[in-house]
N, C-alpha and C positions, 0 to 999 in steps of 0.2 A: 504494500500500500504506500510506503514511503516513496518508492520510485515514481508512482503515478502522481503524487502530490508535487514532487520536485519538478516534473515536466510541465506543470500547469503555470500559466502566467499569473503573476501577482497583480491583480487589478487595483489593489489598495495603494500601491506605490505610484507616485506621480510620474508621468511620462517625461522623458528628457528630450530636449532639443539639442542635438549634437553638432559639433563643428570641429574642424581641424585647425590647430594652431602650431606655430613653430616657436621653440625656445630661442630667445634672442639674448638673454642675459641670466646668469646665475649669481645671486646675491645672498650669501649665507644659506639659510634653509628655505629661501624663497626663489622662485624663478619668474622671469618676465616673459610673457608670450605675446605674439602678434597673430591674430586670426588670418588664415589663408583665405583669399578671395576665390570664390567658385568661378566656373567658366562663364556664368551669366552675370557675375557680379559687376555692377556698374551700369547695368542696363535697365534697372527697375526705377520706379518713380521715387524711391527713397535714396537713390545713389548719392545725391548731394549731401544728405544728412549723415550717411554712415561713414563717410570719409574715403570712399573709393574714387571719387572725383572731387574737384573743388579747387579752391584757391590755396596756394602754398606748394611747397616742394613735397615730393614723395616721402622724404624723411619726416617732415612735419606731420603728414597725415598718418603715417605708421606710428609715430610717437603718440598721437592722440588715441590710437586704437589699442595700445599696449594694456595688458592687464597682468595681475600678479596672482600666483598660486603658491601654496606651501609645497615644497619639494620633497614629499615623502617617498617618491619613487626613484630618487637619485638621477633626475634628468640632467642632460648636458646641453650646452649651446648647440643649435643646429638640429636637434631632434624634433620630430613631428609627433604631436600627441592629439588624441581625441578628447575633447572636453565637452561637458554637457551642463545645461542649466534646466531646472524644472520648468515645464511649460506653464504651469500655473503662476510661477514667478514672473514670466514674461507678461502674462495677462495682468497681473497685479501692477507691475511697473507701468504698463501702458495706460491702465485706468488711472493710476496716480498722476501720471504726467499729463494726460489729455482730458480725462473726464472731469476731474475735480475743478480745474480752472474754467473749463467750459460751462460746467453746471453753475458755478458761482457767478460767472459773467452773465449768463442768461437769467438766473434767478434775480440778481440785483437789477438788471434791466427791466424785467417784467414787473417787479415790485415798484420801481421808480415810475414806470409808465402808468401803472394802475393808480398810484397815489398822487403823482404830480401831473401826469399828462403832458409834460413838457419834454421836447426832444433833447434839449441841452442837458437838462437834469438827468434824463435817461442815459445819455451817453456818458456823463460823469459817473453815474452809478455803475454802469457797465465797466468802466475803467477801474473803478474802485473794487468791484467784484472780481475782476481779473487779477488785480494785485493781491487781494485776499486769497483767491484760489491758488495762485502761484506760491504764496507763502504756505498754505496748507499742503500743497503738493510737495514742497520742499521738506516739510516736517514728515510727511508720509514716506517719502523716499529715504529720508534719514533713518526712519524706523525699520524699513525693509532692509536697508544696508546693515544696520546694527544687528539685526537678527540673522544676517547671512543669507537672506533669501535671494539676493541678486548675485551672489558669488558663483562663478562657474566651478565645476568639480572635475578633477582629473578622472578619466575613465580608463584609458589604456594608451599605450604607444601606438601610433598609426603604422600600419604595414606599408611597405613601399608601393607607391602608385595609388594608395587609397585616397579617395576624395570624399567630400561630405555627402555626395549623392550615391555612393556605392554601399 
């Protein structure tokens, strides 16, 4: 019976979004990694936001995308690894970054329009709502970061020729 249970998928564990990164620096028990771009990277609508295209040198863009992991696996510079982040963490981060500021902006604008009925007051209230929402989003992101929800996890060393799509 134990063998049958071992082969079953654990649906209680959150799914991971995986990607491949390369070790670019080892610093004590920490490593710095840079994510590898996929073959379609740079062709999506978010290309300018993710750092694959944009203003600045390639070195500046890569530096902005670097992230750090604990080096429990004895990784060395140049090695390729598979890292993962929980899918629900990506959803929480997206909601924190976009939904909170948008909700406060729209709520403040609707309330101002309902009470004052003046476009200038409504615009000012929407701006204030956006500022409050950005502050709340920053607090929420700090909480996610402190709990470690946004941290990628080392999964394994990548095999030669492995890509994120294989």
